[in-house]
HTML snippet that shows the backbone in 3Dmol.js (N, CA, C, O; Angstrom):
<script src="https://3Dmol.org/build/3Dmol-min.js"></script>
<div id="view" style="width:600px;height:400px;position:relative"></div>
<script>
const pdb = `
ATOM      1  N   MET A   1      -7.937   1.972  17.116  1.00  0.00           N
ATOM      2  CA  MET A   1      -8.083   1.472  15.758  1.00  0.00           C
ATOM      3  C   MET A   1      -6.732   0.986  15.245  1.00  0.00           C
ATOM      4  O   MET A   1      -5.796   1.778  15.140  1.00  0.00           O
ATOM      5  N   THR A   2      -6.615  -0.276  14.930  1.00  0.00           N
ATOM      6  CA  THR A   2      -5.359  -0.812  14.415  1.00  0.00           C
ATOM      7  C   THR A   2      -5.492  -1.333  12.997  1.00  0.00           C
ATOM      8  O   THR A   2      -4.516  -1.804  12.414  1.00  0.00           O
ATOM      9  N   GLU A   3      -6.674  -1.256  12.445  1.00  0.00           N
ATOM     10  CA  GLU A   3      -6.900  -1.800  11.116  1.00  0.00           C
ATOM     11  C   GLU A   3      -6.630  -0.771  10.031  1.00  0.00           C
ATOM     12  O   GLU A   3      -6.794   0.432  10.231  1.00  0.00           O
ATOM     13  N   PHE A   4      -6.216  -1.270   8.888  1.00  0.00           N
ATOM     14  CA  PHE A   4      -6.041  -0.456   7.698  1.00  0.00           C
ATOM     15  C   PHE A   4      -7.007  -0.955   6.633  1.00  0.00           C
ATOM     16  O   PHE A   4      -7.476  -2.091   6.692  1.00  0.00           O
ATOM     17  N   ARG A   5      -7.298  -0.108   5.668  1.00  0.00           N
ATOM     18  CA  ARG A   5      -8.144  -0.479   4.540  1.00  0.00           C
ATOM     19  C   ARG A   5      -7.253  -1.064   3.439  1.00  0.00           C
ATOM     20  O   ARG A   5      -6.241  -0.469   3.069  1.00  0.00           O
ATOM     21  N   HIS A   6      -7.634  -2.215   2.930  1.00  0.00           N
ATOM     22  CA  HIS A   6      -6.891  -2.879   1.853  1.00  0.00           C
ATOM     23  C   HIS A   6      -7.767  -2.877   0.615  1.00  0.00           C
ATOM     24  O   HIS A   6      -8.971  -3.119   0.699  1.00  0.00           O
ATOM     25  N   ARG A   7      -7.164  -2.605  -0.535  1.00  0.00           N
ATOM     26  CA  ARG A   7      -7.900  -2.692  -1.788  1.00  0.00           C
ATOM     27  C   ARG A   7      -6.935  -3.002  -2.920  1.00  0.00           C
ATOM     28  O   ARG A   7      -5.719  -2.894  -2.761  1.00  0.00           O
ATOM     29  N   LYS A   8      -7.482  -3.385  -4.055  1.00  0.00           N
ATOM     30  CA  LYS A   8      -6.681  -3.655  -5.251  1.00  0.00           C
ATOM     31  C   LYS A   8      -7.017  -2.590  -6.299  1.00  0.00           C
ATOM     32  O   LYS A   8      -8.177  -2.225  -6.487  1.00  0.00           O
ATOM     33  N   VAL A   9      -5.981  -2.109  -6.969  1.00  0.00           N
ATOM     34  CA  VAL A   9      -6.137  -1.111  -8.024  1.00  0.00           C
ATOM     35  C   VAL A   9      -5.488  -1.677  -9.285  1.00  0.00           C
ATOM     36  O   VAL A   9      -4.334  -2.103  -9.251  1.00  0.00           O
ATOM     37  N   MET A  10      -6.217  -1.683 -10.385  1.00  0.00           N
ATOM     38  CA  MET A  10      -5.661  -2.152 -11.652  1.00  0.00           C
ATOM     39  C   MET A  10      -4.915  -1.006 -12.333  1.00  0.00           C
ATOM     40  O   MET A  10      -5.472   0.069 -12.552  1.00  0.00           O
ATOM     41  N   VAL A  11      -3.645  -1.253 -12.665  1.00  0.00           N
ATOM     42  CA  VAL A  11      -2.816  -0.271 -13.357  1.00  0.00           C
ATOM     43  C   VAL A  11      -2.094  -0.991 -14.489  1.00  0.00           C
ATOM     44  O   VAL A  11      -1.218  -1.822 -14.249  1.00  0.00           O
ATOM     45  N   GLU A  12      -2.471  -0.666 -15.724  1.00  0.00           N
ATOM     46  CA  GLU A  12      -1.834  -1.261 -16.899  1.00  0.00           C
ATOM     47  C   GLU A  12      -1.629  -2.768 -16.748  1.00  0.00           C
ATOM     48  O   GLU A  12      -0.497  -3.246 -16.813  1.00  0.00           O
ATOM     49  N   ASN A  13      -2.678  -3.495 -16.554  1.00  0.00           N
ATOM     50  CA  ASN A  13      -2.670  -4.959 -16.460  1.00  0.00           C
ATOM     51  C   ASN A  13      -1.955  -5.516 -15.236  1.00  0.00           C
ATOM     52  O   ASN A  13      -1.578  -6.688 -15.225  1.00  0.00           O
ATOM     53  N   ALA A  14      -1.763  -4.702 -14.214  1.00  0.00           N
ATOM     54  CA  ALA A  14      -1.202  -5.188 -12.950  1.00  0.00           C
ATOM     55  C   ALA A  14      -2.199  -4.885 -11.836  1.00  0.00           C
ATOM     56  O   ALA A  14      -2.809  -3.816 -11.817  1.00  0.00           O
ATOM     57  N   SER A  15      -2.361  -5.818 -10.917  1.00  0.00           N
ATOM     58  CA  SER A  15      -3.234  -5.635  -9.764  1.00  0.00           C
ATOM     59  C   SER A  15      -2.370  -5.190  -8.583  1.00  0.00           C
ATOM     60  O   SER A  15      -1.587  -5.976  -8.050  1.00  0.00           O
ATOM     61  N   ILE A  16      -2.517  -3.921  -8.178  1.00  0.00           N
ATOM     62  CA  ILE A  16      -1.680  -3.334  -7.134  1.00  0.00           C
ATOM     63  C   ILE A  16      -2.434  -3.343  -5.808  1.00  0.00           C
ATOM     64  O   ILE A  16      -3.554  -2.840  -5.714  1.00  0.00           O
ATOM     65  N   HIS A  17      -1.805  -3.921  -4.786  1.00  0.00           N
ATOM     66  CA  HIS A  17      -2.363  -3.961  -3.441  1.00  0.00           C
ATOM     67  C   HIS A  17      -2.044  -2.633  -2.760  1.00  0.00           C
ATOM     68  O   HIS A  17      -0.877  -2.264  -2.631  1.00  0.00           O
ATOM     69  N   VAL A  18      -3.086  -1.911  -2.321  1.00  0.00           N
ATOM     70  CA  VAL A  18      -2.945  -0.610  -1.669  1.00  0.00           C
ATOM     71  C   VAL A  18      -3.500  -0.709  -0.254  1.00  0.00           C
ATOM     72  O   VAL A  18      -4.570  -1.277  -0.039  1.00  0.00           O
ATOM     73  N   VAL A  19      -2.765  -0.154   0.714  1.00  0.00           N
ATOM     74  CA  VAL A  19      -3.161  -0.164   2.117  1.00  0.00           C
ATOM     75  C   VAL A  19      -3.228   1.276   2.598  1.00  0.00           C
ATOM     76  O   VAL A  19      -2.273   2.034   2.430  1.00  0.00           O
ATOM     77  N   GLU A  20      -4.363   1.660   3.201  1.00  0.00           N
ATOM     78  CA  GLU A  20      -4.559   3.037   3.642  1.00  0.00           C
ATOM     79  C   GLU A  20      -5.037   3.092   5.080  1.00  0.00           C
ATOM     80  O   GLU A  20      -5.678   2.169   5.582  1.00  0.00           O
ATOM     81  N   GLY A  21      -4.712   4.189   5.725  1.00  0.00           N
ATOM     82  CA  GLY A  21      -5.183   4.430   7.073  1.00  0.00           C
ATOM     83  C   GLY A  21      -5.172   5.922   7.352  1.00  0.00           C
ATOM     84  O   GLY A  21      -4.736   6.720   6.522  1.00  0.00           O
ATOM     85  N   GLY A  22      -5.648   6.282   8.506  1.00  0.00           N
ATOM     86  CA  GLY A  22      -5.640   7.686   8.882  1.00  0.00           C
ATOM     87  C   GLY A  22      -6.878   8.430   8.428  1.00  0.00           C
ATOM     88  O   GLY A  22      -7.938   7.847   8.202  1.00  0.00           O
ATOM     89  N   ILE A  23      -6.709   9.736   8.301  1.00  0.00           N
ATOM     90  CA  ILE A  23      -7.825  10.633   8.035  1.00  0.00           C
ATOM     91  C   ILE A  23      -7.764  11.108   6.589  1.00  0.00           C
ATOM     92  O   ILE A  23      -6.767  11.692   6.165  1.00  0.00           O
ATOM     93  N   GLN A  24      -8.836  10.857   5.829  1.00  0.00           N
ATOM     94  CA  GLN A  24      -8.869  11.120   4.392  1.00  0.00           C
ATOM     95  C   GLN A  24      -8.487  12.542   4.005  1.00  0.00           C
ATOM     96  O   GLN A  24      -7.753  12.726   3.034  1.00  0.00           O
ATOM     97  N   ASP A  25      -8.955  13.550   4.727  1.00  0.00           N
ATOM     98  CA  ASP A  25      -8.719  14.936   4.293  1.00  0.00           C
ATOM     99  C   ASP A  25      -7.470  15.561   4.923  1.00  0.00           C
ATOM    100  O   ASP A  25      -7.285  16.776   4.848  1.00  0.00           O
ATOM    101  N   HIS A  26      -6.623  14.751   5.536  1.00  0.00           N
ATOM    102  CA  HIS A  26      -5.354  15.229   6.093  1.00  0.00           C
ATOM    103  C   HIS A  26      -4.236  15.057   5.059  1.00  0.00           C
ATOM    104  O   HIS A  26      -4.420  14.359   4.062  1.00  0.00           O
ATOM    105  N   PRO A  27      -3.087  15.683   5.288  1.00  0.00           N
ATOM    106  CA  PRO A  27      -1.959  15.500   4.348  1.00  0.00           C
ATOM    107  C   PRO A  27      -1.635  14.020   4.176  1.00  0.00           C
ATOM    108  O   PRO A  27      -1.743  13.228   5.113  1.00  0.00           O
ATOM    109  N   VAL A  28      -1.234  13.668   2.950  1.00  0.00           N
ATOM    110  CA  VAL A  28      -0.975  12.269   2.597  1.00  0.00           C
ATOM    111  C   VAL A  28       0.522  11.965   2.690  1.00  0.00           C
ATOM    112  O   VAL A  28       1.356  12.757   2.251  1.00  0.00           O
ATOM    113  N   ILE A  29       0.843  10.819   3.261  1.00  0.00           N
ATOM    114  CA  ILE A  29       2.205  10.290   3.237  1.00  0.00           C
ATOM    115  C   ILE A  29       2.129   8.953   2.508  1.00  0.00           C
ATOM    116  O   ILE A  29       1.361   8.070   2.891  1.00  0.00           O
ATOM    117  N   VAL A  30       2.943   8.809   1.444  1.00  0.00           N
ATOM    118  CA  VAL A  30       2.969   7.580   0.659  1.00  0.00           C
ATOM    119  C   VAL A  30       4.267   6.842   0.962  1.00  0.00           C
ATOM    120  O   VAL A  30       5.346   7.434   0.934  1.00  0.00           O
ATOM    121  N   PHE A  31       4.160   5.556   1.251  1.00  0.00           N
ATOM    122  CA  PHE A  31       5.307   4.715   1.581  1.00  0.00           C
ATOM    123  C   PHE A  31       5.591   3.756   0.431  1.00  0.00           C
ATOM    124  O   PHE A  31       4.700   3.028  -0.006  1.00  0.00           O
ATOM    125  N   LEU A  32       6.834   3.754  -0.062  1.00  0.00           N
ATOM    126  CA  LEU A  32       7.251   2.876  -1.150  1.00  0.00           C
ATOM    127  C   LEU A  32       8.385   1.985  -0.637  1.00  0.00           C
ATOM    128  O   LEU A  32       9.423   2.485  -0.204  1.00  0.00           O
ATOM    129  N   HIS A  33       8.189   0.690  -0.687  1.00  0.00           N
ATOM    130  CA  HIS A  33       9.153  -0.258  -0.132  1.00  0.00           C
ATOM    131  C   HIS A  33      10.325  -0.494  -1.068  1.00  0.00           C
ATOM    132  O   HIS A  33      10.287  -0.133  -2.245  1.00  0.00           O
ATOM    133  N   GLY A  34      11.361  -1.103  -0.525  1.00  0.00           N
ATOM    134  CA  GLY A  34      12.528  -1.501  -1.309  1.00  0.00           C
ATOM    135  C   GLY A  34      12.424  -2.958  -1.729  1.00  0.00           C
ATOM    136  O   GLY A  34      11.412  -3.620  -1.498  1.00  0.00           O
ATOM    137  N   TRP A  35      13.497  -3.445  -2.355  1.00  0.00           N
ATOM    138  CA  TRP A  35      13.528  -4.811  -2.855  1.00  0.00           C
ATOM    139  C   TRP A  35      13.392  -5.830  -1.727  1.00  0.00           C
ATOM    140  O   TRP A  35      14.014  -5.713  -0.671  1.00  0.00           O
ATOM    141  N   ARG A  36      12.584  -6.797  -1.980  1.00  0.00           N
ATOM    142  CA  ARG A  36      12.311  -7.932  -1.101  1.00  0.00           C
ATOM    143  C   ARG A  36      11.501  -7.554   0.130  1.00  0.00           C
ATOM    144  O   ARG A  36      11.412  -8.346   1.068  1.00  0.00           O
ATOM    145  N   GLU A  37      10.912  -6.370   0.150  1.00  0.00           N
ATOM    146  CA  GLU A  37      10.008  -5.968   1.223  1.00  0.00           C
ATOM    147  C   GLU A  37       8.623  -5.805   0.623  1.00  0.00           C
ATOM    148  O   GLU A  37       8.445  -5.904  -0.591  1.00  0.00           O
ATOM    149  N   ASN A  38       7.645  -5.556   1.480  1.00  0.00           N
ATOM    150  CA  ASN A  38       6.306  -5.198   1.024  1.00  0.00           C
ATOM    151  C   ASN A  38       5.779  -4.104   1.957  1.00  0.00           C
ATOM    152  O   ASN A  38       6.539  -3.551   2.752  1.00  0.00           O
ATOM    153  N   TRP A  39       4.507  -3.796   1.866  1.00  0.00           N
ATOM    154  CA  TRP A  39       3.950  -2.683   2.625  1.00  0.00           C
ATOM    155  C   TRP A  39       4.142  -2.847   4.130  1.00  0.00           C
ATOM    156  O   TRP A  39       4.189  -1.856   4.859  1.00  0.00           O
ATOM    157  N   THR A  40       4.254  -4.088   4.603  1.00  0.00           N
ATOM    158  CA  THR A  40       4.352  -4.319   6.047  1.00  0.00           C
ATOM    159  C   THR A  40       5.630  -3.739   6.653  1.00  0.00           C
ATOM    160  O   THR A  40       5.722  -3.601   7.873  1.00  0.00           O
ATOM    161  N   ALA A  41       6.609  -3.401   5.827  1.00  0.00           N
ATOM    162  CA  ALA A  41       7.817  -2.748   6.336  1.00  0.00           C
ATOM    163  C   ALA A  41       7.475  -1.420   7.006  1.00  0.00           C
ATOM    164  O   ALA A  41       8.243  -0.927   7.831  1.00  0.00           O
ATOM    165  N   PHE A  42       6.330  -0.840   6.657  1.00  0.00           N
ATOM    166  CA  PHE A  42       5.920   0.464   7.175  1.00  0.00           C
ATOM    167  C   PHE A  42       4.763   0.397   8.157  1.00  0.00           C
ATOM    168  O   PHE A  42       4.286   1.431   8.623  1.00  0.00           O
ATOM    169  N   ARG A  43       4.308  -0.799   8.474  1.00  0.00           N
ATOM    170  CA  ARG A  43       3.114  -0.944   9.314  1.00  0.00           C
ATOM    171  C   ARG A  43       3.214  -0.126  10.606  1.00  0.00           C
ATOM    172  O   ARG A  43       2.297   0.635  10.916  1.00  0.00           O
ATOM    173  N   GLN A  44       4.290  -0.261  11.354  1.00  0.00           N
ATOM    174  CA  GLN A  44       4.386   0.409  12.648  1.00  0.00           C
ATOM    175  C   GLN A  44       4.420   1.932  12.511  1.00  0.00           C
ATOM    176  O   GLN A  44       3.770   2.637  13.282  1.00  0.00           O
ATOM    177  N   VAL A  45       5.166   2.436  11.543  1.00  0.00           N
ATOM    178  CA  VAL A  45       5.209   3.897  11.374  1.00  0.00           C
ATOM    179  C   VAL A  45       3.859   4.414  10.882  1.00  0.00           C
ATOM    180  O   VAL A  45       3.470   5.532  11.219  1.00  0.00           O
ATOM    181  N   MET A  46       3.145   3.624  10.096  1.00  0.00           N
ATOM    182  CA  MET A  46       1.801   4.016   9.663  1.00  0.00           C
ATOM    183  C   MET A  46       0.858   4.103  10.859  1.00  0.00           C
ATOM    184  O   MET A  46       0.028   5.009  10.932  1.00  0.00           O
ATOM    185  N   VAL A  47       0.984   3.168  11.792  1.00  0.00           N
ATOM    186  CA  VAL A  47       0.169   3.205  13.012  1.00  0.00           C
ATOM    187  C   VAL A  47       0.456   4.493  13.777  1.00  0.00           C
ATOM    188  O   VAL A  47      -0.468   5.150  14.257  1.00  0.00           O
ATOM    189  N   GLU A  48       1.714   4.849  13.891  1.00  0.00           N
ATOM    190  CA  GLU A  48       2.104   6.047  14.643  1.00  0.00           C
ATOM    191  C   GLU A  48       1.638   7.345  13.987  1.00  0.00           C
ATOM    192  O   GLU A  48       1.324   8.308  14.686  1.00  0.00           O
ATOM    193  N   LEU A  49       1.589   7.385  12.663  1.00  0.00           N
ATOM    194  CA  LEU A  49       1.289   8.624  11.937  1.00  0.00           C
ATOM    195  C   LEU A  49      -0.178   8.792  11.553  1.00  0.00           C
ATOM    196  O   LEU A  49      -0.584   9.894  11.182  1.00  0.00           O
ATOM    197  N   ARG A  50      -0.976   7.747  11.629  1.00  0.00           N
ATOM    198  CA  ARG A  50      -2.330   7.816  11.065  1.00  0.00           C
ATOM    199  C   ARG A  50      -3.275   8.783  11.774  1.00  0.00           C
ATOM    200  O   ARG A  50      -4.277   9.186  11.185  1.00  0.00           O
ATOM    201  N   ASP A  51      -2.990   9.167  13.014  1.00  0.00           N
ATOM    202  CA  ASP A  51      -3.885  10.110  13.691  1.00  0.00           C
ATOM    203  C   ASP A  51      -3.765  11.523  13.133  1.00  0.00           C
ATOM    204  O   ASP A  51      -4.673  12.333  13.316  1.00  0.00           O
ATOM    205  N   GLY A  52      -2.652  11.837  12.451  1.00  0.00           N
ATOM    206  CA  GLY A  52      -2.478  13.179  11.910  1.00  0.00           C
ATOM    207  C   GLY A  52      -2.349  13.243  10.407  1.00  0.00           C
ATOM    208  O   GLY A  52      -2.268  14.329   9.833  1.00  0.00           O
ATOM    209  N   PHE A  53      -2.330  12.071   9.756  1.00  0.00           N
ATOM    210  CA  PHE A  53      -2.109  12.020   8.315  1.00  0.00           C
ATOM    211  C   PHE A  53      -2.989  10.952   7.673  1.00  0.00           C
ATOM    212  O   PHE A  53      -3.576  10.113   8.357  1.00  0.00           O
ATOM    213  N   HIS A  54      -3.065  11.002   6.358  1.00  0.00           N
ATOM    214  CA  HIS A  54      -3.645   9.917   5.568  1.00  0.00           C
ATOM    215  C   HIS A  54      -2.440   9.131   5.063  1.00  0.00           C
ATOM    216  O   HIS A  54      -1.703   9.623   4.209  1.00  0.00           O
ATOM    217  N   VAL A  55      -2.230   7.936   5.566  1.00  0.00           N
ATOM    218  CA  VAL A  55      -1.062   7.137   5.219  1.00  0.00           C
ATOM    219  C   VAL A  55      -1.438   6.083   4.177  1.00  0.00           C
ATOM    220  O   VAL A  55      -2.479   5.433   4.276  1.00  0.00           O
ATOM    221  N   VAL A  56      -0.567   5.930   3.176  1.00  0.00           N
ATOM    222  CA  VAL A  56      -0.821   5.011   2.070  1.00  0.00           C
ATOM    223  C   VAL A  56       0.460   4.238   1.779  1.00  0.00           C
ATOM    224  O   VAL A  56       1.530   4.830   1.638  1.00  0.00           O
ATOM    225  N   ALA A  57       0.350   2.928   1.690  1.00  0.00           N
ATOM    226  CA  ALA A  57       1.472   2.082   1.279  1.00  0.00           C
ATOM    227  C   ALA A  57       0.967   1.136   0.202  1.00  0.00           C
ATOM    228  O   ALA A  57      -0.226   0.841   0.127  1.00  0.00           O
ATOM    229  N   LEU A  58       1.885   0.666  -0.628  1.00  0.00           N
ATOM    230  CA  LEU A  58       1.485  -0.272  -1.671  1.00  0.00           C
ATOM    231  C   LEU A  58       2.552  -1.329  -1.840  1.00  0.00           C
ATOM    232  O   LEU A  58       3.701  -1.158  -1.434  1.00  0.00           O
ATOM    233  N   ASP A  59       2.142  -2.423  -2.451  1.00  0.00           N
ATOM    234  CA  ASP A  59       3.077  -3.476  -2.841  1.00  0.00           C
ATOM    235  C   ASP A  59       3.342  -3.303  -4.331  1.00  0.00           C
ATOM    236  O   ASP A  59       2.404  -3.242  -5.126  1.00  0.00           O
ATOM    237  N   PHE A  60       4.617  -3.223  -4.715  1.00  0.00           N
ATOM    238  CA  PHE A  60       4.959  -3.118  -6.128  1.00  0.00           C
ATOM    239  C   PHE A  60       4.521  -4.380  -6.864  1.00  0.00           C
ATOM    240  O   PHE A  60       4.361  -5.426  -6.236  1.00  0.00           O
ATOM    241  N   PRO A  61       4.321  -4.306  -8.186  1.00  0.00           N
ATOM    242  CA  PRO A  61       3.880  -5.471  -8.950  1.00  0.00           C
ATOM    243  C   PRO A  61       4.776  -6.678  -8.725  1.00  0.00           C
ATOM    244  O   PRO A  61       6.002  -6.585  -8.785  1.00  0.00           O
ATOM    245  N   GLY A  62       4.137  -7.815  -8.464  1.00  0.00           N
ATOM    246  CA  GLY A  62       4.858  -9.060  -8.249  1.00  0.00           C
ATOM    247  C   GLY A  62       5.372  -9.264  -6.832  1.00  0.00           C
ATOM    248  O   GLY A  62       6.020 -10.271  -6.551  1.00  0.00           O
ATOM    249  N   ILE A  63       5.092  -8.319  -5.932  1.00  0.00           N
ATOM    250  CA  ILE A  63       5.562  -8.411  -4.556  1.00  0.00           C
ATOM    251  C   ILE A  63       4.354  -8.338  -3.620  1.00  0.00           C
ATOM    252  O   ILE A  63       3.381  -7.642  -3.910  1.00  0.00           O
ATOM    253  N   GLY A  64       4.419  -9.064  -2.490  1.00  0.00           N
ATOM    254  CA  GLY A  64       3.326  -9.038  -1.525  1.00  0.00           C
ATOM    255  C   GLY A  64       2.040  -9.513  -2.162  1.00  0.00           C
ATOM    256  O   GLY A  64       2.004 -10.567  -2.797  1.00  0.00           O
ATOM    257  N   GLU A  65       0.983  -8.735  -1.994  1.00  0.00           N
ATOM    258  CA  GLU A  65      -0.316  -9.118  -2.557  1.00  0.00           C
ATOM    259  C   GLU A  65      -0.586  -8.508  -3.927  1.00  0.00           C
ATOM    260  O   GLU A  65      -1.686  -8.657  -4.460  1.00  0.00           O
ATOM    261  N   SER A  66       0.397  -7.823  -4.506  1.00  0.00           N
ATOM    262  CA  SER A  66       0.240  -7.286  -5.869  1.00  0.00           C
ATOM    263  C   SER A  66       0.599  -8.369  -6.870  1.00  0.00           C
ATOM    264  O   SER A  66       1.416  -9.250  -6.600  1.00  0.00           O
ATOM    265  N   ILE A  67      -0.034  -8.281  -8.032  1.00  0.00           N
ATOM    266  CA  ILE A  67       0.220  -9.245  -9.105  1.00  0.00           C
ATOM    267  C   ILE A  67       0.739  -8.466 -10.303  1.00  0.00           C
ATOM    268  O   ILE A  67       0.086  -7.532 -10.769  1.00  0.00           O
ATOM    269  N   GLY A  68       1.902  -8.841 -10.800  1.00  0.00           N
ATOM    270  CA  GLY A  68       2.489  -8.171 -11.944  1.00  0.00           C
ATOM    271  C   GLY A  68       1.753  -8.492 -13.221  1.00  0.00           C
ATOM    272  O   GLY A  68       1.006  -9.468 -13.288  1.00  0.00           O
ATOM    273  N   ALA A  69       1.963  -7.665 -14.244  1.00  0.00           N
ATOM    274  CA  ALA A  69       1.287  -7.830 -15.527  1.00  0.00           C
ATOM    275  C   ALA A  69       1.596  -9.200 -16.142  1.00  0.00           C
ATOM    276  O   ALA A  69       0.711  -9.814 -16.738  1.00  0.00           O
ATOM    277  N   ALA A  70       2.833  -9.687 -16.009  1.00  0.00           N
ATOM    278  CA  ALA A  70       3.185 -10.988 -16.580  1.00  0.00           C
ATOM    279  C   ALA A  70       2.361 -12.111 -15.934  1.00  0.00           C
ATOM    280  O   ALA A  70       1.985 -13.073 -16.605  1.00  0.00           O
ATOM    281  N   SER A  71       2.086 -11.986 -14.642  1.00  0.00           N
ATOM    282  CA  SER A  71       1.306 -12.996 -13.928  1.00  0.00           C
ATOM    283  C   SER A  71      -0.153 -12.996 -14.362  1.00  0.00           C
ATOM    284  O   SER A  71      -0.843 -14.008 -14.248  1.00  0.00           O
ATOM    285  N   LEU A  72      -0.619 -11.847 -14.862  1.00  0.00           N
ATOM    286  CA  LEU A  72      -2.002 -11.733 -15.314  1.00  0.00           C
ATOM    287  C   LEU A  72      -2.150 -12.050 -16.803  1.00  0.00           C
ATOM    288  O   LEU A  72      -3.252 -12.004 -17.348  1.00  0.00           O
ATOM    289  N   GLY A  73      -1.043 -12.368 -17.447  1.00  0.00           N
ATOM    290  CA  GLY A  73      -1.084 -12.675 -18.868  1.00  0.00           C
ATOM    291  C   GLY A  73      -1.016 -11.448 -19.733  1.00  0.00           C
ATOM    292  O   GLY A  73      -1.377 -11.499 -20.909  1.00  0.00           O
ATOM    293  N   GLY A  74      -0.539 -10.293 -19.152  1.00  0.00           N
ATOM    294  CA  GLY A  74      -0.504  -9.040 -19.919  1.00  0.00           C
ATOM    295  C   GLY A  74       0.801  -8.718 -20.519  1.00  0.00           C
ATOM    296  O   GLY A  74       0.940  -7.690 -21.183  1.00  0.00           O
TER     297      GLY A  74
END
`;
const viewer = $3Dmol.createViewer("view");
viewer.addModel(pdb, "pdb");
viewer.setStyle({}, {cartoon: {color: "spectrum"}});
viewer.zoomTo();
viewer.render();
</script>
C-alpha cells in the first residue's frame, strides 16, 4: 500500500489539506512542514512509519493544496 488518504478540513475560513496513512487506532505522529515546503517533505518517512502508526501531515494555509483565508475572501 503506497497511497495516503487526502481530504480538506475547513478551519476559520481556511481550507487545510490533510494527508493520512497507517492504522487509525495506533499512536498518531503529526508532521508539520517548514517554510517553502509542503506535506510531501515527509512522504518517505510516512511510508516507513505507517505500518506501526497513524501518520498525519498537512499543508499550512496558502501552501501546497491548502488555501488561506485571504484566498477564500475571509
